[in-house]
N, CA, C, O and CB atoms as a CASP TS submission, in Angstrom:
PFRMAT TS
TARGET T0000
AUTHOR 0000-0000-0000
METHOD Language model
MODEL 1
PARENT N/A
ATOM      1  N   MET     1      13.043   0.647   6.669  1.00  0.00           N
ATOM      2  CA  MET     1      11.651   0.548   7.057  1.00  0.00           C
ATOM      3  C   MET     1      11.578  -0.260   8.350  1.00  0.00           C
ATOM      4  O   MET     1      12.240  -1.288   8.495  1.00  0.00           O
ATOM      5  CB  MET     1      10.791  -0.105   5.928  1.00  0.00           C
ATOM      6  N   ASN     2      10.765   0.223   9.284  1.00  0.00           N
ATOM      7  CA  ASN     2      10.668  -0.498  10.556  1.00  0.00           C
ATOM      8  C   ASN     2       9.682  -1.670  10.441  1.00  0.00           C
ATOM      9  O   ASN     2       8.965  -1.797   9.448  1.00  0.00           O
ATOM     10  CB  ASN     2      10.231   0.463  11.689  1.00  0.00           C
ATOM     11  N   LYS     3       9.660  -2.504  11.456  1.00  0.00           N
ATOM     12  CA  LYS     3       8.833  -3.717  11.444  1.00  0.00           C
ATOM     13  C   LYS     3       7.344  -3.415  11.330  1.00  0.00           C
ATOM     14  O   LYS     3       6.613  -4.135  10.650  1.00  0.00           O
ATOM     15  CB  LYS     3       9.087  -4.526  12.697  1.00  0.00           C
ATOM     16  N   LYS     4       6.893  -2.356  11.990  1.00  0.00           N
ATOM     17  CA  LYS     4       5.473  -2.004  11.960  1.00  0.00           C
ATOM     18  C   LYS     4       5.052  -1.589  10.550  1.00  0.00           C
ATOM     19  O   LYS     4       4.005  -2.017  10.064  1.00  0.00           O
ATOM     20  CB  LYS     4       5.176  -0.869  12.961  1.00  0.00           C
ATOM     21  N   ASP     5       5.865  -0.755   9.893  1.00  0.00           N
ATOM     22  CA  ASP     5       5.556  -0.325   8.534  1.00  0.00           C
ATOM     23  C   ASP     5       5.578  -1.507   7.566  1.00  0.00           C
ATOM     24  O   ASP     5       4.739  -1.597   6.669  1.00  0.00           O
ATOM     25  CB  ASP     5       6.547   0.751   8.079  1.00  0.00           C
ATOM     26  N   LEU     6       6.524  -2.397   7.746  1.00  0.00           N
ATOM     27  CA  LEU     6       6.607  -3.578   6.897  1.00  0.00           C
ATOM     28  C   LEU     6       5.352  -4.448   7.070  1.00  0.00           C
ATOM     29  O   LEU     6       4.824  -4.986   6.096  1.00  0.00           O
ATOM     30  CB  LEU     6       7.881  -4.392   7.226  1.00  0.00           C
ATOM     31  N   ALA     7       4.891  -4.577   8.297  1.00  0.00           N
ATOM     32  CA  ALA     7       3.675  -5.357   8.561  1.00  0.00           C
ATOM     33  C   ALA     7       2.454  -4.709   7.900  1.00  0.00           C
ATOM     34  O   ALA     7       1.598  -5.408   7.358  1.00  0.00           O
ATOM     35  CB  ALA     7       3.444  -5.494  10.082  1.00  0.00           C
ATOM     36  N   VAL     8       2.374  -3.384   7.943  1.00  0.00           N
ATOM     37  CA  VAL     8       1.262  -2.673   7.305  1.00  0.00           C
ATOM     38  C   VAL     8       1.309  -2.894   5.793  1.00  0.00           C
ATOM     39  O   VAL     8       0.276  -3.152   5.175  1.00  0.00           O
ATOM     40  CB  VAL     8       1.313  -1.150   7.637  1.00  0.00           C
ATOM     41  N   ALA     9       2.476  -2.796   5.202  1.00  0.00           N
ATOM     42  CA  ALA     9       2.622  -2.992   3.756  1.00  0.00           C
ATOM     43  C   ALA     9       2.238  -4.418   3.360  1.00  0.00           C
ATOM     44  O   ALA     9       1.551  -4.622   2.359  1.00  0.00           O
ATOM     45  CB  ALA     9       4.069  -2.690   3.315  1.00  0.00           C
ATOM     46  N   ARG    10       2.672  -5.383   4.128  1.00  0.00           N
ATOM     47  CA  ARG    10       2.322  -6.782   3.832  1.00  0.00           C
ATOM     48  C   ARG    10       0.822  -7.024   3.964  1.00  0.00           C
ATOM     49  O   ARG    10       0.233  -7.762   3.174  1.00  0.00           O
ATOM     50  CB  ARG    10       3.084  -7.731   4.766  1.00  0.00           C
ATOM     51  N   LYS    11       0.213  -6.402   4.959  1.00  0.00           N
ATOM     52  CA  LYS    11      -1.234  -6.545   5.159  1.00  0.00           C
ATOM     53  C   LYS    11      -1.994  -5.928   3.978  1.00  0.00           C
ATOM     54  O   LYS    11      -2.974  -6.499   3.500  1.00  0.00           O
ATOM     55  CB  LYS    11      -1.671  -5.876   6.494  1.00  0.00           C
ATOM     56  N   LEU    12      -1.544  -4.776   3.520  1.00  0.00           N
ATOM     57  CA  LEU    12      -2.162  -4.134   2.372  1.00  0.00           C
ATOM     58  C   LEU    12      -2.061  -5.030   1.136  1.00  0.00           C
ATOM     59  O   LEU    12      -3.049  -5.232   0.429  1.00  0.00           O
ATOM     60  CB  LEU    12      -1.506  -2.773   2.103  1.00  0.00           C
ATOM     61  N   LYS    13      -0.883  -5.558   0.881  1.00  0.00           N
ATOM     62  CA  LYS    13      -0.693  -6.422  -0.281  1.00  0.00           C
ATOM     63  C   LYS    13      -1.575  -7.659  -0.194  1.00  0.00           C
ATOM     64  O   LYS    13      -2.149  -8.090  -1.194  1.00  0.00           O
ATOM     65  CB  LYS    13       0.773  -6.832  -0.405  1.00  0.00           C
ATOM     66  N   LYS    14      -1.681  -8.222   0.990  1.00  0.00           N
ATOM     67  CA  LYS    14      -2.519  -9.403   1.185  1.00  0.00           C
ATOM     68  C   LYS    14      -3.997  -9.084   0.913  1.00  0.00           C
ATOM     69  O   LYS    14      -4.715  -9.899   0.333  1.00  0.00           O
ATOM     70  CB  LYS    14      -2.348  -9.946   2.615  1.00  0.00           C
ATOM     71  N   LYS    15      -4.447  -7.886   1.338  1.00  0.00           N
ATOM     72  CA  LYS    15      -5.838  -7.483   1.107  1.00  0.00           C
ATOM     73  C   LYS    15      -6.135  -7.311  -0.376  1.00  0.00           C
ATOM     74  O   LYS    15      -7.242  -7.601  -0.830  1.00  0.00           O
ATOM     75  CB  LYS    15      -6.142  -6.186   1.847  1.00  0.00           C
ATOM     76  N   LEU    16      -5.145  -6.838  -1.131  1.00  0.00           N
ATOM     77  CA  LEU    16      -5.365  -6.554  -2.546  1.00  0.00           C
ATOM     78  C   LEU    16      -5.125  -7.754  -3.456  1.00  0.00           C
ATOM     79  O   LEU    16      -5.764  -7.883  -4.500  1.00  0.00           O
ATOM     80  CB  LEU    16      -4.480  -5.428  -2.973  1.00  0.00           C
ATOM     81  N   LYS    17      -4.223  -8.613  -3.068  1.00  0.00           N
ATOM     82  CA  LYS    17      -3.852  -9.741  -3.921  1.00  0.00           C
ATOM     83  C   LYS    17      -5.064 -10.640  -4.182  1.00  0.00           C
ATOM     84  O   LYS    17      -5.762 -11.045  -3.252  1.00  0.00           O
ATOM     85  CB  LYS    17      -2.711 -10.555  -3.273  1.00  0.00           C
ATOM     86  N   GLY    18      -5.296 -10.937  -5.435  1.00  0.00           N
ATOM     87  CA  GLY    18      -6.412 -11.785  -5.814  1.00  0.00           C
ATOM     88  C   GLY    18      -7.717 -11.028  -6.005  1.00  0.00           C
ATOM     89  O   GLY    18      -8.684 -11.573  -6.538  1.00  0.00           O
ATOM     90  N   LYS    19      -7.744  -9.758  -5.566  1.00  0.00           N
ATOM     91  CA  LYS    19      -8.958  -8.947  -5.715  1.00  0.00           C
ATOM     92  C   LYS    19      -8.825  -7.925  -6.836  1.00  0.00           C
ATOM     93  O   LYS    19      -9.825  -7.483  -7.403  1.00  0.00           O
ATOM     94  CB  LYS    19      -9.278  -8.234  -4.409  1.00  0.00           C
ATOM     95  N   ILE    20      -7.584  -7.549  -7.153  1.00  0.00           N
ATOM     96  CA  ILE    20      -7.321  -6.639  -8.266  1.00  0.00           C
ATOM     97  C   ILE    20      -6.137  -7.199  -9.051  1.00  0.00           C
ATOM     98  O   ILE    20      -5.377  -8.010  -8.521  1.00  0.00           O
ATOM     99  CB  ILE    20      -7.032  -5.173  -7.760  1.00  0.00           C
ATOM    100  N   PRO    21      -5.968  -6.777 -10.312  1.00  0.00           N
ATOM    101  CA  PRO    21      -4.797  -7.221 -11.076  1.00  0.00           C
ATOM    102  C   PRO    21      -3.548  -6.440 -10.643  1.00  0.00           C
ATOM    103  O   PRO    21      -3.155  -5.471 -11.292  1.00  0.00           O
ATOM    104  CB  PRO    21      -5.044  -7.044 -12.601  1.00  0.00           C
ATOM    105  N   LEU    22      -2.944  -6.870  -9.557  1.00  0.00           N
ATOM    106  CA  LEU    22      -1.798  -6.185  -8.956  1.00  0.00           C
ATOM    107  C   LEU    22      -0.509  -6.758  -9.534  1.00  0.00           C
ATOM    108  O   LEU    22      -0.177  -7.920  -9.300  1.00  0.00           O
ATOM    109  CB  LEU    22      -1.815  -6.323  -7.403  1.00  0.00           C
ATOM    110  N   TYR    23       0.217  -5.934 -10.292  1.00  0.00           N
ATOM    111  CA  TYR    23       1.469  -6.366 -10.900  1.00  0.00           C
ATOM    112  C   TYR    23       2.666  -6.080  -9.999  1.00  0.00           C
ATOM    113  O   TYR    23       3.602  -6.875  -9.912  1.00  0.00           O
ATOM    114  CB  TYR    23       1.659  -5.685 -12.244  1.00  0.00           C
ATOM    115  N   GLU    24       2.617  -4.941  -9.339  1.00  0.00           N
ATOM    116  CA  GLU    24       3.742  -4.557  -8.486  1.00  0.00           C
ATOM    117  C   GLU    24       3.270  -3.597  -7.411  1.00  0.00           C
ATOM    118  O   GLU    24       2.352  -2.805  -7.621  1.00  0.00           O
ATOM    119  CB  GLU    24       4.873  -3.917  -9.319  1.00  0.00           C
ATOM    120  N   MET    25       3.913  -3.681  -6.257  1.00  0.00           N
ATOM    121  CA  MET    25       3.644  -2.772  -5.147  1.00  0.00           C
ATOM    122  C   MET    25       4.975  -2.365  -4.542  1.00  0.00           C
ATOM    123  O   MET    25       5.817  -3.211  -4.241  1.00  0.00           O
ATOM    124  CB  MET    25       2.713  -3.432  -4.075  1.00  0.00           C
ATOM    125  N   ARG    26       5.156  -1.071  -4.368  1.00  0.00           N
ATOM    126  CA  ARG    26       6.398  -0.559  -3.784  1.00  0.00           C
ATOM    127  C   ARG    26       6.063   0.466  -2.707  1.00  0.00           C
ATOM    128  O   ARG    26       5.082   1.202  -2.802  1.00  0.00           O
ATOM    129  CB  ARG    26       7.312   0.072  -4.875  1.00  0.00           C
ATOM    130  N   ILE    27       6.894   0.489  -1.699  1.00  0.00           N
ATOM    131  CA  ILE    27       6.810   1.493  -0.642  1.00  0.00           C
ATOM    132  C   ILE    27       7.956   2.464  -0.883  1.00  0.00           C
ATOM    133  O   ILE    27       9.082   2.044  -1.152  1.00  0.00           O
ATOM    134  CB  ILE    27       6.880   0.845   0.806  1.00  0.00           C
ATOM    135  N   PHE    28       7.675   3.759  -0.788  1.00  0.00           N
ATOM    136  CA  PHE    28       8.720   4.757  -1.006  1.00  0.00           C
ATOM    137  C   PHE    28       8.539   5.896  -0.012  1.00  0.00           C
ATOM    138  O   PHE    28       7.589   5.905   0.770  1.00  0.00           O
ATOM    139  CB  PHE    28       8.688   5.291  -2.466  1.00  0.00           C
ATOM    140  N   GLY    29       9.436   6.831  -0.048  1.00  0.00           N
ATOM    141  CA  GLY    29       9.343   7.988   0.836  1.00  0.00           C
ATOM    142  C   GLY    29      10.078   7.782   2.144  1.00  0.00           C
ATOM    143  O   GLY    29      10.902   6.879   2.286  1.00  0.00           O
ATOM    144  N   SER    30       9.760   8.643   3.094  1.00  0.00           N
ATOM    145  CA  SER    30      10.509   8.673   4.356  1.00  0.00           C
ATOM    146  C   SER    30      10.397   7.370   5.148  1.00  0.00           C
ATOM    147  O   SER    30      11.367   6.958   5.784  1.00  0.00           O
ATOM    148  CB  SER    30      10.021   9.823   5.212  1.00  0.00           C
ATOM    149  N   ARG    31       9.256   6.724   5.124  1.00  0.00           N
ATOM    150  CA  ARG    31       9.134   5.462   5.876  1.00  0.00           C
ATOM    151  C   ARG    31       9.993   4.365   5.244  1.00  0.00           C
ATOM    152  O   ARG    31      10.595   3.564   5.959  1.00  0.00           O
ATOM    153  CB  ARG    31       7.654   5.006   5.935  1.00  0.00           C
ATOM    154  N   ALA    32      10.054   4.324   3.931  1.00  0.00           N
ATOM    155  CA  ALA    32      10.906   3.339   3.256  1.00  0.00           C
ATOM    156  C   ALA    32      12.385   3.608   3.528  1.00  0.00           C
ATOM    157  O   ALA    32      13.183   2.681   3.664  1.00  0.00           O
ATOM    158  CB  ALA    32      10.640   3.350   1.743  1.00  0.00           C
ATOM    159  N   ARG    33      12.735   4.888   3.606  1.00  0.00           N
ATOM    160  CA  ARG    33      14.133   5.247   3.880  1.00  0.00           C
ATOM    161  C   ARG    33      14.505   5.072   5.339  1.00  0.00           C
ATOM    162  O   ARG    33      15.684   4.966   5.678  1.00  0.00           O
ATOM    163  CB  ARG    33      14.392   6.674   3.467  1.00  0.00           C
ATOM    164  N   GLY    34      13.494   5.040   6.207  1.00  0.00           N
ATOM    165  CA  GLY    34      13.770   4.890   7.633  1.00  0.00           C
ATOM    166  C   GLY    34      13.979   6.200   8.365  1.00  0.00           C
ATOM    167  O   GLY    34      14.477   6.208   9.491  1.00  0.00           O
ATOM    168  N   ASP    35      13.602   7.315   7.738  1.00  0.00           N
ATOM    169  CA  ASP    35      13.775   8.604   8.415  1.00  0.00           C
ATOM    170  C   ASP    35      12.440   9.329   8.612  1.00  0.00           C
ATOM    171  O   ASP    35      12.383  10.559   8.585  1.00  0.00           O
ATOM    172  CB  ASP    35      14.733   9.490   7.619  1.00  0.00           C
ATOM    173  N   ALA    36      11.388   8.568   8.808  1.00  0.00           N
ATOM    174  CA  ALA    36      10.044   9.134   8.993  1.00  0.00           C
ATOM    175  C   ALA    36       9.898   9.764  10.365  1.00  0.00           C
ATOM    176  O   ALA    36      10.538   9.360  11.336  1.00  0.00           O
ATOM    177  CB  ALA    36       8.974   8.056   8.800  1.00  0.00           C
ATOM    178  N   ARG    37       9.023  10.778  10.413  1.00  0.00           N
ATOM    179  CA  ARG    37       8.637  11.374  11.684  1.00  0.00           C
ATOM    180  C   ARG    37       7.352  10.708  12.147  1.00  0.00           C
ATOM    181  O   ARG    37       6.779   9.904  11.413  1.00  0.00           O
ATOM    182  CB  ARG    37       8.457  12.921  11.560  1.00  0.00           C
ATOM    183  N   HIS    38       6.895  11.023  13.336  1.00  0.00           N
ATOM    184  CA  HIS    38       5.684  10.384  13.878  1.00  0.00           C
ATOM    185  C   HIS    38       4.441  10.684  13.034  1.00  0.00           C
ATOM    186  O   HIS    38       3.492   9.900  13.036  1.00  0.00           O
ATOM    187  CB  HIS    38       5.448  10.847  15.316  1.00  0.00           C
ATOM    188  N   ASP    39       4.437  11.806  12.316  1.00  0.00           N
ATOM    189  CA  ASP    39       3.267  12.174  11.513  1.00  0.00           C
ATOM    190  C   ASP    39       3.425  11.858  10.022  1.00  0.00           C
ATOM    191  O   ASP    39       2.606  12.289   9.211  1.00  0.00           O
ATOM    192  CB  ASP    39       2.985  13.644  11.681  1.00  0.00           C
ATOM    193  N   SER    40       4.463  11.114   9.660  1.00  0.00           N
ATOM    194  CA  SER    40       4.679  10.750   8.258  1.00  0.00           C
ATOM    195  C   SER    40       3.694   9.677   7.817  1.00  0.00           C
ATOM    196  O   SER    40       3.298   8.810   8.596  1.00  0.00           O
ATOM    197  CB  SER    40       6.117  10.263   8.043  1.00  0.00           C
ATOM    198  N   ASP    41       3.307   9.758   6.541  1.00  0.00           N
ATOM    199  CA  ASP    41       2.418   8.734   6.002  1.00  0.00           C
ATOM    200  C   ASP    41       3.234   7.636   5.324  1.00  0.00           C
ATOM    201  O   ASP    41       4.452   7.751   5.184  1.00  0.00           O
ATOM    202  CB  ASP    41       1.411   9.354   5.005  1.00  0.00           C
ATOM    203  N   LEU    42       2.561   6.589   4.912  1.00  0.00           N
ATOM    204  CA  LEU    42       3.204   5.476   4.220  1.00  0.00           C
ATOM    205  C   LEU    42       2.868   5.627   2.742  1.00  0.00           C
ATOM    206  O   LEU    42       1.714   5.465   2.345  1.00  0.00           O
ATOM    207  CB  LEU    42       2.732   4.071   4.787  1.00  0.00           C
ATOM    208  N   ASP    43       3.869   5.938   1.933  1.00  0.00           N
ATOM    209  CA  ASP    43       3.672   6.139   0.500  1.00  0.00           C
ATOM    210  C   ASP    43       3.722   4.798  -0.221  1.00  0.00           C
ATOM    211  O   ASP    43       4.665   4.025  -0.056  1.00  0.00           O
ATOM    212  CB  ASP    43       4.738   7.103  -0.072  1.00  0.00           C
ATOM    213  N   VAL    44       2.694   4.535  -1.021  1.00  0.00           N
ATOM    214  CA  VAL    44       2.575   3.244  -1.703  1.00  0.00           C
ATOM    215  C   VAL    44       2.371   3.477  -3.195  1.00  0.00           C
ATOM    216  O   VAL    44       1.529   4.279  -3.599  1.00  0.00           O
ATOM    217  CB  VAL    44       1.402   2.408  -1.115  1.00  0.00           C
ATOM    218  N   TYR    45       3.143   2.775  -4.003  1.00  0.00           N
ATOM    219  CA  TYR    45       2.992   2.774  -5.454  1.00  0.00           C
ATOM    220  C   TYR    45       2.389   1.432  -5.847  1.00  0.00           C
ATOM    221  O   TYR    45       2.910   0.378  -5.482  1.00  0.00           O
ATOM    222  CB  TYR    45       4.367   3.023  -6.182  1.00  0.00           C
ATOM    223  N   LEU    46       1.290   1.473  -6.592  1.00  0.00           N
ATOM    224  CA  LEU    46       0.658   0.252  -7.080  1.00  0.00           C
ATOM    225  C   LEU    46       0.675   0.269  -8.600  1.00  0.00           C
ATOM    226  O   LEU    46       0.232   1.236  -9.220  1.00  0.00           O
ATOM    227  CB  LEU    46      -0.798   0.114  -6.543  1.00  0.00           C
ATOM    228  N   GLU    47       1.184  -0.791  -9.194  1.00  0.00           N
ATOM    229  CA  GLU    47       1.079  -0.959 -10.640  1.00  0.00           C
ATOM    230  C   GLU    47       0.022  -2.031 -10.863  1.00  0.00           C
ATOM    231  O   GLU    47       0.166  -3.172 -10.426  1.00  0.00           O
ATOM    232  CB  GLU    47       2.471  -1.352 -11.303  1.00  0.00           C
ATOM    233  N   VAL    48      -1.034  -1.639 -11.550  1.00  0.00           N
ATOM    234  CA  VAL    48      -2.181  -2.531 -11.727  1.00  0.00           C
ATOM    235  C   VAL    48      -2.602  -2.567 -13.191  1.00  0.00           C
ATOM    236  O   VAL    48      -2.209  -1.718 -13.991  1.00  0.00           O
ATOM    237  CB  VAL    48      -3.363  -2.082 -10.841  1.00  0.00           C
ATOM    238  N   GLY    49      -3.409  -3.566 -13.519  1.00  0.00           N
ATOM    239  CA  GLY    49      -4.032  -3.627 -14.830  1.00  0.00           C
ATOM    240  C   GLY    49      -5.275  -2.768 -14.834  1.00  0.00           C
ATOM    241  O   GLY    49      -5.467  -1.942 -13.942  1.00  0.00           O
ATOM    242  N   SER    50      -6.114  -2.954 -15.824  1.00  0.00           N
ATOM    243  CA  SER    50      -7.374  -2.211 -15.888  1.00  0.00           C
ATOM    244  C   SER    50      -8.215  -2.539 -14.663  1.00  0.00           C
ATOM    245  O   SER    50      -8.317  -3.693 -14.246  1.00  0.00           O
ATOM    246  CB  SER    50      -8.153  -2.543 -17.190  1.00  0.00           C
ATOM    247  N   LEU    51      -8.816  -1.496 -14.096  1.00  0.00           N
ATOM    248  CA  LEU    51      -9.611  -1.664 -12.885  1.00  0.00           C
ATOM    249  C   LEU    51     -11.072  -1.329 -13.149  1.00  0.00           C
ATOM    250  O   LEU    51     -11.393  -0.404 -13.896  1.00  0.00           O
ATOM    251  CB  LEU    51      -9.063  -0.786 -11.756  1.00  0.00           C
ATOM    252  N   THR    52     -11.927  -2.085 -12.534  1.00  0.00           N
ATOM    253  CA  THR    52     -13.346  -1.759 -12.564  1.00  0.00           C
ATOM    254  C   THR    52     -13.606  -0.678 -11.522  1.00  0.00           C
ATOM    255  O   THR    52     -12.739  -0.373 -10.703  1.00  0.00           O
ATOM    256  CB  THR    52     -14.229  -3.024 -12.301  1.00  0.00           C
ATOM    257  N   ARG    53     -14.784  -0.112 -11.559  1.00  0.00           N
ATOM    258  CA  ARG    53     -15.159   0.884 -10.550  1.00  0.00           C
ATOM    259  C   ARG    53     -15.084   0.272  -9.151  1.00  0.00           C
ATOM    260  O   ARG    53     -14.612   0.916  -8.214  1.00  0.00           O
ATOM    261  CB  ARG    53     -16.585   1.430 -10.823  1.00  0.00           C
ATOM    262  N   TRP    54     -15.543  -0.951  -9.014  1.00  0.00           N
ATOM    263  CA  TRP    54     -15.520  -1.643  -7.724  1.00  0.00           C
ATOM    264  C   TRP    54     -14.080  -1.803  -7.222  1.00  0.00           C
ATOM    265  O   TRP    54     -13.807  -1.582  -6.042  1.00  0.00           O
ATOM    266  CB  TRP    54     -16.203  -3.025  -7.841  1.00  0.00           C
ATOM    267  N   GLU    55     -13.162  -2.186  -8.115  1.00  0.00           N
ATOM    268  CA  GLU    55     -11.759  -2.367  -7.727  1.00  0.00           C
ATOM    269  C   GLU    55     -11.121  -1.047  -7.302  1.00  0.00           C
ATOM    270  O   GLU    55     -10.359  -1.007  -6.335  1.00  0.00           O
ATOM    271  CB  GLU    55     -10.965  -2.982  -8.882  1.00  0.00           C
ATOM    272  N   ARG    56     -11.427   0.022  -8.015  1.00  0.00           N
ATOM    273  CA  ARG    56     -10.911   1.344  -7.621  1.00  0.00           C
ATOM    274  C   ARG    56     -11.422   1.735  -6.246  1.00  0.00           C
ATOM    275  O   ARG    56     -10.673   2.260  -5.422  1.00  0.00           O
ATOM    276  CB  ARG    56     -11.311   2.414  -8.652  1.00  0.00           C
ATOM    277  N   ARG    57     -12.689   1.481  -6.003  1.00  0.00           N
ATOM    278  CA  ARG    57     -13.270   1.807  -4.700  1.00  0.00           C
ATOM    279  C   ARG    57     -12.611   0.973  -3.601  1.00  0.00           C
ATOM    280  O   ARG    57     -12.329   1.480  -2.515  1.00  0.00           O
ATOM    281  CB  ARG    57     -14.797   1.570  -4.712  1.00  0.00           C
ATOM    282  N   LEU    58     -12.369  -0.301  -3.887  1.00  0.00           N
ATOM    283  CA  LEU    58     -11.715  -1.184  -2.918  1.00  0.00           C
ATOM    284  C   LEU    58     -10.373  -0.594  -2.489  1.00  0.00           C
ATOM    285  O   LEU    58     -10.058  -0.555  -1.300  1.00  0.00           O
ATOM    286  CB  LEU    58     -11.515  -2.598  -3.514  1.00  0.00           C
ATOM    287  N   ILE    59      -9.596  -0.143  -3.449  1.00  0.00           N
ATOM    288  CA  ILE    59      -8.279   0.441  -3.138  1.00  0.00           C
ATOM    289  C   ILE    59      -8.431   1.722  -2.314  1.00  0.00           C
ATOM    290  O   ILE    59      -7.740   1.902  -1.311  1.00  0.00           O
ATOM    291  CB  ILE    59      -7.498   0.739  -4.441  1.00  0.00           C
ATOM    292  N   SER    60      -9.324   2.601  -2.730  1.00  0.00           N
ATOM    293  CA  SER    60      -9.438   3.891  -2.056  1.00  0.00           C
ATOM    294  C   SER    60     -10.041   3.796  -0.666  1.00  0.00           C
ATOM    295  O   SER    60      -9.838   4.686   0.160  1.00  0.00           O
ATOM    296  CB  SER    60     -10.259   4.819  -2.884  1.00  0.00           C
ATOM    297  N   GLU    61     -10.784   2.724  -0.400  1.00  0.00           N
ATOM    298  CA  GLU    61     -11.428   2.596   0.909  1.00  0.00           C
ATOM    299  C   GLU    61     -10.643   1.776   1.918  1.00  0.00           C
ATOM    300  O   GLU    61     -11.110   1.572   3.038  1.00  0.00           O
ATOM    301  CB  GLU    61     -12.768   1.989   0.740  1.00  0.00           C
ATOM    302  N   ILE    62      -9.473   1.306   1.548  1.00  0.00           N
ATOM    303  CA  ILE    62      -8.651   0.572   2.507  1.00  0.00           C
ATOM    304  C   ILE    62      -8.187   1.559   3.575  1.00  0.00           C
ATOM    305  O   ILE    62      -7.551   2.565   3.262  1.00  0.00           O
ATOM    306  CB  ILE    62      -7.426  -0.127   1.802  1.00  0.00           C
ATOM    307  N   PRO    63      -8.500   1.275   4.813  1.00  0.00           N
ATOM    308  CA  PRO    63      -8.139   2.226   5.881  1.00  0.00           C
ATOM    309  C   PRO    63      -6.642   2.276   6.137  1.00  0.00           C
ATOM    310  O   PRO    63      -5.912   1.318   5.884  1.00  0.00           O
ATOM    311  CB  PRO    63      -8.855   1.861   7.167  1.00  0.00           C
ATOM    312  N   GLY    64      -6.212   3.414   6.643  1.00  0.00           N
ATOM    313  CA  GLY    64      -4.826   3.544   7.078  1.00  0.00           C
ATOM    314  C   GLY    64      -4.646   2.802   8.395  1.00  0.00           C
ATOM    315  O   GLY    64      -5.433   1.921   8.741  1.00  0.00           O
ATOM    316  N   ARG    65      -3.638   3.160   9.094  1.00  0.00           N
ATOM    317  CA  ARG    65      -3.339   2.445  10.350  1.00  0.00           C
ATOM    318  C   ARG    65      -4.436   2.588  11.315  1.00  0.00           C
ATOM    319  O   ARG    65      -4.359   2.055  12.422  1.00  0.00           O
ATOM    320  CB  ARG    65      -2.068   2.932  10.974  1.00  0.00           C
TER
END
């Protein structure tokens, strides 16, 4: 994973931490492997506890890059 992708992942985790019951966050796919193309997305796995409607909306509305 390159420095820019790592920074995006850390920023995402920081935005979510303390706002939702976040147990684990993982990055996977081509960006994690380091073989992404310019149009590749950043695949994120979130393991969370029960979410309220507000918490689900918070996750879905986080902008990409």
